[in-house]
N, C-alpha and C positions, 0 to 999 in steps of 0.2 A: 726376805729376812728370814733367818734362820732360829729357829723357835727351841731353846732350850726348857723342858716344862721341868717347873721349880717343886712340885706338890708330892714328892717321896722325898721329904728329909727329914731327919728326929730334931731336927730344930724346932716345927710345926708338932706342938703338945698331941694331936691326936695320932700325928705317924710313930712320935718315940713309942706313945704306950703300945701302937699295933708291933711296932719292932720288940718292945720288951717282953708283949704276951704273943708273938709270932703268931699273928692275925693275921691268914693269907689274905682273908675275901677283902682285907681292908685294903691289902697293897692291889689284888688284882684290881678293886675298883677305879681307883684313882689312876694305876698302870691304863686301863683300856679308855677311859676317861679323857685323858692328857691326849693317847693314840689318837683318838676319834676328834677330838678336836684340833688335831693339825701338827703338834709336837714333832720337830725332825730329831730331838734327842729327849731321852729322860734322867733325870737328874735321878742319882744315883747314892745317895746321902745318910749314914746311918749318924753321926753326931753322936755317937755316943763316947761311953768312958774309954779310955785307949785299950782297956784288957777286953773290952767284950765288943770294939770294933770291926775286929776282922771276921768273927762268924757271924757280925751281924751283916756286912759286906758282901758274906757270897750266901749267906742265906735270900738277902734281896737281889743280890742278881739272878740268884737260880730262879728264882719264883716271878720277875719280870720277864726272864726272856721265855719264861715260860708261855706267859699272859701276851706278847704282844711281839712284834719283829721289829719295833722301832729300835733304831741303837740308843746305849745307855751311856751316861755320863758318869763314869765313876768319880767320886769327889769325897776327898779327904786333905786337909791340912797336912796328914801324915805322909811324907812321899815315899815311907820305907813301906808303909802298905800299900801304896798304889804299885813300887816296882813287886810285890809281891806278887798282888794279884795280876799284875799283866806277864809276867814271867811263869805263873801256875794256867793262865790261858784260861783262864775263868769267864771270859767274857767270848761269846759266841763268834762274832765278827767285830771288827773295827769299830769305836763309839769314839767317844771322848774322855780326856782325863782332864779334872779338874780340882788340883791345879799346880801348875809351878810358880815362883818368882824370884827374885834376886838374894832371900835371903838362906845362906847357906850354901848346900851343894845340890839343890832341888830341880835347877834345868838339867844340870851334870849327870844326876839320876837318872830321870825321865827320856830326857830328850836320845840318848843312844838307844835307847829299847822301842823308840815308835820311828826311827829312823827309817827311811823308805817303806814306810807303811800306809794306808790310810786311816791312820789314827790320828784324829783330831786332840787338839789339845790345848788348854789355856790357861793363858800367864796373865797374873796381878801384877799392880804396879805398884808394889813395894819393896823393901827390902831389908837388912837386921834394922833399922830405925822406925818401922812399920808403914804406912800409908803418909805420904809427905801432903800437906797441904798445896807444895808448890806446884803448879800444873808443869811449869817446863821440865822439875823435877821426875814427875810423871814418866814424861815423854824421854829422858834420856835414860830412865828402867826400862821402859818400852824397848828403844832402840837396844839395848845390851840384850834381854831375852831375844830378840827378836834376830840380832847379828849371833849369839848363841843359837839358835835354832838353826841358823842356814848353816854355820859351823859343822855340826853334828850331822845334816843331813835330814833335816825336817822339812816337810812341805810348805813353803811360806803359806800358800794359801789353807793350809790345815793349821794353823798357829793362830787363834783367836786372844788379842790381848786385850784386856779389862781394866780400862781405868780408874775402878774403885768409886764408883759414883759416891758421893758425899750426902749427908742429908743436908737440906735447905732452911731445916730449925739449926744446926749447927753451922751450915758454911753456906751465907746468902750467895755467894757466886757458884753455886754447885754446880748447874747448868751450863753457864760461862765454861767453868772449868772441864763438865764433861765434852762439850762442843769442841774447845779448845782442843783436847787431845784426839779426838774422832779424827778432827783434820789434820793434824801436826802426823798422825802416825802413818795416816794414809798417805801423807807427804812424802815421807820417809820409805814406806814400802807399801807400795798399791797393793799388791796381793793380800797383805793378811788382813784379815777380820778384825774389826772392834766390835766388841763385847759391854755388855752391862748389865748388871741385876737394877733393873729401874726403878724397882719398888724402893732401893734402898734414898729417893731421893725426899721421899714424901715419910720418911719416920719422923715420927712426933708431931705429924700436921694433922688438921683436919680434915677431911674428905679426900683421904687419900690416893682411891682411884683416880678422882680426877686430873689430881698433881701427876699420876703416873701416864695418865694417857696424854696430858699435855707435853710432859718430858719427853715419850716418846716422839710423837710428833715433829718435836725440834731435832731432837738426837737421830731421827732418820733422814731428816735433810741434811744435816751434818754428814751424813754418808755412816750411819750406824749399820753395821750388818747384821750380828745377830744379839738375842737379848735373851737371860735369864728370867721368865716372868710363868704365870699361870694362863694356860693355854685355854682354860676353860671361863676366863674373864671375856665375855661375848663384846664388852664396849672395846677392850683391851686390843682384841682381834680383830674387828672392825677397824679401830684405826689405824692397825699395823695395814690392812688390805688395802683401805683406803689412802694413806700415804704415798704406799709403793703404786699405786695408780696417778696419783697427784704427780710424784716424783718422776715419771715415767719409768720407773723399772718395772712395771705392769704394765705391756705397751695395750692400749684398749680396753685395760680393767677387764681381761678375760679372766685373772685368779680372784679380783672383786665379784667379778659374775657368777662365778663359779662356786663363790664360798656362799653366795648369798642364797644359790639355789640349796646348797647342800642344810640351811640354814645355821652355819655359824654364828651369824649376826642375833639369833632368837629369833629372829623371823619365822613366820610358817613356811613351812616347804611348799 
């Protein structure tokens, strides 16, 4: 399971304030905590007003790169900001671009810039009409993104498709939709990775962490490859390591045992 640490995002009130006040220590602490918890990528999402986003993004990138070697996931709905960051070479080593979709020319803007490189990219199953409620339409959008990536020379192993996990409170079949999309995307392009912001499923529900953990278990059984989540949530990380062992993706439970010895699950080392 590839973990994209979600905790440096301006949508989180404490991070929004830290970005506004340029509080370096807050960002450094979150960066190190997620790295030590096992994140493979660190989300770098200012989520600020458009006119402030570029300065906030380059400040975050510089600070996070000073603090950790973990690759960054540069995250913005503004494709032209992402394009500028890539062209300027602000990121020292290839990470992840979040995100493209079928709205406008996002794929056509980003894919040529990362073709033939080790950059990963995340594609959302939405278009000019927003996020479809129909599972089949999500898969069709995913197929178009995959075909474009292949056309431009992006390595499909570096493409992560996010089927846009829905809230169980609003869409009772949200888990079924997620599992359906995971399986159908893998049928179409086995080398493509399927990802998701798992916590979306518990929005406006009680005991959210419990729902998130069970969602993760079902999604991993369906073939989920990566996830956007809090790597410092020990119960969630326990779920991930356990599922990998049970699904035989961690042969003999070696990674599980190693994580246990490191105290990842909150146990005494």
